[in-house]
C-alpha positions, 0 to 999 in steps of 0.5 A: 844380808837380807837374802841370807836371812830369808834363805835360812828361814826357808831352810828352817821351815822345810826342816820343820815340815819334813820332821812333822811329815815323818812324825805324823805320817799316821795322821795323814799330814797335810801341811803346816802353817808357821806364823811369826809375830813379835809375841811368839811363833804359832804353828798350825798343823793340818792333818787329814785324821786329827786326834 
């Protein structure tokens, strides 16, 4: 049960990472940090050329 939840979360994270990598290719996509809290979710995008 718990293992399935972790696997689903990992798959979601990978899908988000692939989507952002495709959409932000021109910005030099460097990675993404996803932080989940009880108040919400914070996504930090790391780019070589912001803007």
